[in-house]
Phi, psi and omega in degrees: 000133179272172185297316177302321178294320178299314180295325178295317178293320177299319178296320180296313179295325177295319180294319177297320179292320179298321176299320178295321178299315179303323182291336183263359177269121185298144175266075180205174178276156000275119181281312188297321185263355185216286193293324174295326181288333178300327181275354184301298183297313178302323181288345180286347173089063174287181183290333186068029187295314185291309175296328178298316178296318181297311181295316182295319178296319177300309184291324178297333180262017172101001180271185180237157182303317185296336179288333182259000191295320182290319178295322178300319178298315179301313182299318183285325177294318177299317180301314182289328174295317177300319181297317180300313180291321177300318181297323176294312183296325182270352185057040180286149183263329185228149174215121180054047173068017175225161177302141176299161185299318181289334176287321182281334183237264175201162178299318182296315179295317180300315180298318181293320177298316177299320178299315181293323177297320176299318180294314181296332182293345181284328187295319176302329178293324174296319180293342178301335180299327179293324184271322196240350184089161187298314187297311181290323178299321178293321178297320180292321176303316180292327175299314181293319176303318180295316182295326179293314181293319178297317181296318179294323178294319178296319177296322178298319177299311183296315179295321179295319178300320180289319179298319182269004179052050181290123178235016181247019185282154178248171176297328177298320177298315181299313183295326176294320180295314182285337171303314182284311188287322189247310195295317183298314186270343180271319187231309189301303185291321175302318179292317178301310183296316178301317179294321177298315181293312183296327181265005182058038175083007184281319185290151173276112185294337181299337182293345182261003186295316181294317177302310181295325178294310181298318178296312183295321179293316177299318179300313183293317180297319179295323177296320178295322178296315181298330177297334182265324189235001181281176173268133186301323181295329180274323184284323175091357175229171179294128179292135182081005182299329181295326177291314181298322181281349179078024181293138180275078179279169178299323181294318180293318179296318178297316180300314181297333180275344186251336188281173180285166179296324178294317179293322178295321177297319178297314182295316180297322177296319178298312182292336179276352178279137176308143190306317182292344179263001182282136185271134181296327178295324177292321177298320177296322179295321177295320177298318177299321178294324177298321176292316183300317182267010176057035179291325179289319176299319178299318180294320178299315180296320179297317179296317179295323177297315180295320178295323176297320176295323178297320180297319177299316178296322179300312180297325179298319188257348182244349185297331182281348179283150179294150180297139179203166178298323184285325173297315178294325178301312179296318179297319182293324177302315181292318178298323178298320177297321182292319188263006184299132182252003179058000000 
């Protein structure tokens, strides 16, 4: 499968999931302040990466799309709820080329919308009993419970590092944080859940943990890189926003370990300044230092290494499955990560 075909299939699975989300949003009041806003972020057209992985893993293991449809809805609703809350926590201005919800409305309304999305995401898991039976539905519920707790713990680490202005972090710290914040809910659990559904609960989901970790880590690092060097219209958020927000990305951690003591003092001072007081010229200087010390190149190489490890894990666990579009789809996603030219 080539990359355009992969993107087309991802778009198709995303569209199917979006239809499901619409079906689970109540047709009642208050619409203007709540239920219409729940559809705002999903309607903006995200990648649909998480439901796509879940559905493809399900089908590659012998299942059908309709068996994974409720779980796909839950995964995407949770993702968009996380985004709304993340945007508030990060004080982000844009999401998917539009003002963030708290910028367009208010912080209080945005937080409440995210809360309701989290609540609504539970009902599709209850409906799984109709499709999959009680036992498998319960296993999937526990999978989702785990991804939520891991993601919240990872977010707590990142927010805490920023609050305490930690500048002594290592790459090991970063990888542990994104394992929790990103990998479980972006790749590991969607692949695990899809395999559980497709195999009717026969497969051991733990066998997919390394694959999902390597994929999720590569995905997060590439997303962080795009925040620095991508085009804003394509990336969908303000370019360089991670520096302004003080996020401890792999590039920032590498820079802090490589730069001079004077430069480290400057960076730490910038990160210790309240966000609204941070100067854009200083953020640009930090970005220039990242280029100077090849921190972005280091991150690219790390991401490619992780994607290569993911490909090896993919062949280990998927090579025995019969060839299918969904098996090829998963392989192409990983190859795209390896060969990405930004």
